[in-house]
C-alpha positions as CSV (number, residue, x, y, z in Angstrom):
1,M,97.3,89.7,84.6
2,K,97.6,87.1,86.6
3,I,96.0,86.6,89.8
4,E,97.5,84.4,92.7
5,V,95.2,83.9,95.9
6,L,96.1,83.1,99.1
7,D,95.0,82.0,102.4
8,D,96.3,85.1,105.0
9,V,97.8,88.8,105.1
10,D,100.6,86.6,106.2
11,A,100.9,84.7,103.0
12,V,100.5,87.5,101.0
13,A,103.9,88.9,102.7
14,D,105.8,86.0,102.3
15,E,105.3,86.3,98.4
16,A,105.6,88.9,98.3
17,A,109.0,89.2,99.7
18,A,109.9,85.8,97.8
19,I,109.3,87.2,94.5
20,I,111.4,90.0,94.6
21,A,114.1,88.2,96.1
22,T,114.4,86.3,93.4
23,D,114.0,88.6,91.0
24,A,116.6,90.8,92.7
25,R,119.2,88.4,91.8
26,I,118.2,87.8,88.4
27,A,118.2,91.4,87.8
28,V,122.1,91.6,89.8
29,A,123.0,88.4,87.9
30,A,122.4,90.7,84.0
31,R,122.4,93.9,84.7
32,G,124.8,94.4,87.9
33,R,122.1,96.3,90.0
34,F,118.4,95.8,91.3
35,V,115.8,98.8,90.8
36,M,112.8,98.7,92.4
37,A,110.2,101.3,93.9
38,V,107.9,101.0,96.5
39,S,104.3,101.7,98.3
40,G,103.1,101.9,101.4
41,G,100.7,100.1,103.4
42,R,100.6,97.6,106.6
43,T,101.2,93.8,104.1
44,P,103.5,96.1,102.5
45,W,105.6,96.4,106.0
46,A,105.2,92.9,106.8
47,M,106.6,92.0,103.0
48,L,109.4,94.8,103.7
49,R,110.5,93.0,106.6
50,A,110.6,89.3,106.4
51,L,112.4,91.2,102.6
52,A,115.4,92.2,105.0
53,D,116.2,89.2,106.1
54,K,116.6,87.2,102.5
55,E,120.4,86.6,101.5
56,L,119.6,89.3,98.7
57,P,122.9,90.7,96.2
58,W,122.4,93.6,98.5
59,D,124.9,95.8,96.8
60,G,123.1,95.9,94.2
61,V,119.6,96.9,95.3
62,H,118.4,100.1,95.1
63,V,115.2,101.0,96.9
64,L,112.7,104.1,95.4
65,Q,109.2,105.6,96.6
66,V,106.6,105.4,94.3
67,D,104.7,107.6,96.5
68,E,104.9,109.7,99.8
69,R,103.3,111.7,101.5
70,V,103.9,116.2,101.8
71,A,104.8,115.8,105.6
72,P,107.5,115.8,107.9
73,A,110.5,114.0,108.3
74,G,109.2,110.7,110.5
75,D,106.0,112.0,110.8
76,P,104.0,108.7,111.0
77,E,102.4,108.8,108.2
78,R,105.5,109.0,106.1
79,N,106.1,105.4,104.3
80,L,109.8,106.2,104.2
81,T,109.4,106.2,108.3
82,H,107.1,102.5,108.1
83,L,110.2,102.1,105.2
84,R,112.8,102.5,107.2
85,E,111.3,100.6,110.5
86,S,110.5,97.1,108.2
87,L,113.5,97.7,105.5
88,L,116.6,99.9,106.0
89,E,117.3,99.4,109.7
90,H,117.6,95.1,109.2
91,A,118.6,95.1,105.6
92,P,123.0,96.0,104.6
93,L,121.5,99.2,102.7
94,R,124.4,102.0,101.8
95,P,122.0,105.2,102.5
96,E,123.4,105.8,98.7
97,Q,121.7,103.0,97.5
98,V,118.3,104.8,99.2
99,H,116.5,107.3,97.3
100,A,114.1,108.7,99.3
101,M,111.5,111.0,97.3
102,P,112.2,115.1,99.2
103,V,109.1,115.7,100.2
104,E,110.6,118.4,102.9
105,A,111.8,120.7,100.1
106,Q,110.3,124.5,100.4
107,D,109.1,124.4,96.6
108,L,108.2,120.7,96.0
109,P,107.6,121.2,92.2
110,A,111.5,121.6,92.4
111,A,111.4,118.4,93.9
112,V,109.4,117.0,91.8
113,L,112.2,117.3,89.4
114,T,114.8,116.9,91.6
115,Y,113.3,113.1,91.7
116,A,113.2,112.5,88.2
117,A,116.3,113.3,88.4
118,T,117.2,110.6,90.5
119,L,115.1,108.1,88.1
120,R,117.4,109.2,85.4
121,A,120.8,108.6,87.5
122,V,119.0,105.5,89.2
123,A,116.9,103.2,86.3
124,G,118.1,105.4,83.2
125,S,116.1,107.9,80.5
126,P,114.0,106.6,79.9
127,A,113.3,105.6,83.4
128,V,112.6,101.8,84.0
129,L,112.6,99.9,87.5
130,D,112.8,96.5,87.1
131,L,110.2,95.6,90.1
132,V,107.4,98.3,91.0
133,H,105.7,97.2,94.5
134,L,101.8,99.1,94.5
135,G,98.4,98.4,96.6
136,L,94.9,99.4,95.6
137,G,93.0,101.8,98.4
138,P,89.2,101.4,98.6
139,D,88.4,104.2,96.7
140,G,90.7,102.6,92.8
141,H,93.2,104.8,93.7
142,T,97.0,103.3,93.1
143,A,101.0,105.1,94.4
144,S,99.2,108.3,94.6
145,L,97.3,108.8,91.4
146,V,94.0,109.4,93.2
147,P,90.7,109.8,91.9
148,D,89.9,113.3,89.2
149,D,93.4,114.8,89.9
150,P,94.7,116.3,87.3
151,V,98.3,113.9,88.5
152,L,96.5,110.8,87.0
153,E,97.1,113.1,83.2
154,I,100.1,113.4,83.6
155,S,102.0,111.9,80.2
156,D,105.1,113.8,79.8
157,A,107.1,113.1,83.4
158,A,107.9,110.4,85.5
159,V,107.4,112.7,89.2
160,G,103.9,115.2,89.3
161,L,102.8,116.5,92.8
162,T,98.5,115.4,93.7
163,G,96.1,118.2,95.3
164,P,94.9,117.6,98.6
165,Y,94.1,114.0,99.4
166,Q,92.8,112.0,103.0
167,G,94.8,115.5,104.0
168,R,97.9,115.4,102.5
169,R,99.1,116.4,98.9
170,R,101.6,113.4,97.7
171,M,104.5,113.2,96.0
172,T,104.1,110.4,93.7
173,L,105.7,108.3,90.4
174,T,103.3,108.5,87.2
175,Y,101.9,106.3,84.4
176,P,104.6,107.1,81.6
177,V,107.4,105.3,85.1
178,L,104.9,102.1,85.7
179,N,103.8,101.1,82.5
180,H,108.3,101.1,81.5
181,A,108.4,98.8,84.6
182,R,109.6,95.2,83.6
183,R,107.5,93.5,86.8
184,V,104.5,95.8,88.8
185,V,103.5,93.4,91.2
186,W,100.5,94.1,93.5
187,V,99.6,93.1,96.7
188,V,96.0,93.3,98.0
189,T,94.6,92.2,101.1
190,G,91.3,93.5,103.3
191,S,87.7,92.2,102.1
192,E,87.1,96.1,101.5
193,K,89.2,96.1,98.5
194,A,87.2,92.6,97.1
195,G,85.6,95.6,94.1
196,M,88.1,97.8,93.3
197,L,90.2,94.0,93.4
198,K,87.7,92.7,90.7
199,R,87.5,96.0,88.3
200,L,91.1,96.1,88.3
201,R,91.2,92.3,86.6
202,D,88.2,93.4,84.7
203,G,90.8,96.3,83.2
204,D,88.3,99.3,84.2
205,R,90.1,102.1,83.2
206,S,87.2,104.7,85.0
207,I,89.7,103.9,88.0
208,P,93.0,105.0,88.6
209,A,94.7,101.8,89.2
210,G,92.9,100.4,86.3
211,R,95.4,102.4,84.4
212,V,98.5,101.2,84.8
213,D,99.0,97.7,82.6
214,Q,98.5,94.8,83.1
215,D,100.8,92.9,81.0
216,R,104.1,92.1,82.8
217,A,101.6,92.4,86.5
218,L,100.9,89.7,88.6
219,V,98.8,90.1,92.2
220,L,99.1,88.7,94.8
221,A,95.8,88.9,97.4
222,D,94.4,87.2,100.4
223,R,90.8,85.4,100.7
224,A,89.0,89.0,101.9
225,A,89.9,91.0,98.9
226,S,89.5,88.3,96.5
227,A,85.7,87.0,97.2
228,D,84.6,89.0,94.4
229,L,86.9,87.3,91.8
230,R,84.6,83.5,92.5
């Protein structure tokens, strides 16, 4: 795992956008498409807004979700709501290039299978994502791989459902998908993340984030989040 410390949230967002843009150009040139999965969060929305303004081979870009809350369309807690506002309303992406988690479905277990099929269609079988963007929670969660939830133990499926967490059930990509990605970019900002970032760096597998493979991982952190690393 490589950790890059930047001055502030804006610097983290800008650097993450630059890295995604570079990876996208390389992937499209080499394989004809770039498949990324994105998480939620305030800094990531700034990252995606910066990405929307960059010159990319957008025709070859596919965007999936790392996780999503089970909530109605347009709900402010939905990652998709902010993904649309930050990226999709500004970048020239066609609807078929954006693959939203079907959390509005009545049958959520069936919806999980549907999204797993979408992953296979877009990223192959087994699915290999070009880039996964992850965040880090103050409790050590990443994606919606949350402490003490059975979703942590899924080893034979690409997508899972959590129990209630902070008031909502979640749909999430699982470790098998995250650990097959060509690159994982962590965006970690804020002093409340400092202790967990140190544990992530140290490979602490007792926190959910610590079970994500570190071989192809890059952490972009601001000074507040990196305080315990020094």
